[in-house]
N, C-alpha and C positions, 0 to 999 in steps of 0.2 A: 571284835577288833579293838585293839588297844588304842588309847589316845595317841600315843607316839606314832603308831603305824598310820592312823587316819591323818594325823598332821603331816607326816612325811608325804603321803599321797597327795594331800592338798598343795603342799609346796611344789611337788613335781608338776601338778596340773597348772599351777600359777606360772611356773617357769616355762612350760610348753606354750601357754597362752601368750606370754610376753614375747617369746621368741617366734611366734607364728608357726609352731610345729604341729598344730592340730588342724587336720583337714576340715573344711567347711561341713562335709557330710557327717563328721563325727563330733562337731562342736556341740550340738544340742545334747547328745548323750553324755559328753564330757562335763558340761555344765550341770546336768542333772546329777551326775555322780558327785561333783563338787558340792552341790547343795546338800546331798545326803550326808557327806562326810562332815560338813559344817554342823549340821543338826546333831550328828553323833558326838562331835567334839563338845558342843555346847551342853548336851545332856550330861556328858561325863564331868565337865567342869561344874555344872550345877550340883551334881551328886557330891562332888568333893566339897564344894562350898557348904552344902547342907550338913555333911558329916563334920566339918570343922566347926560349924555353928553349934551343932549338937554337942560336940566334945567340949567346947568352951562353956556351954550352959551346965555341964556336969560338974564343973568346979565350984 
């Protein structure tokens, strides 16, 4: 999944949480999905940061 898609899904989950659109029986699963998406986004950001640092060291 791309960073943009994961981020968009996170924004939708946040909006649903703020608006109370997630039924209680689905809340745990939704939070688990959000946690997974956050980890995925963090990993992608770390990979980009590492690539940038490597690129800068090549100069």
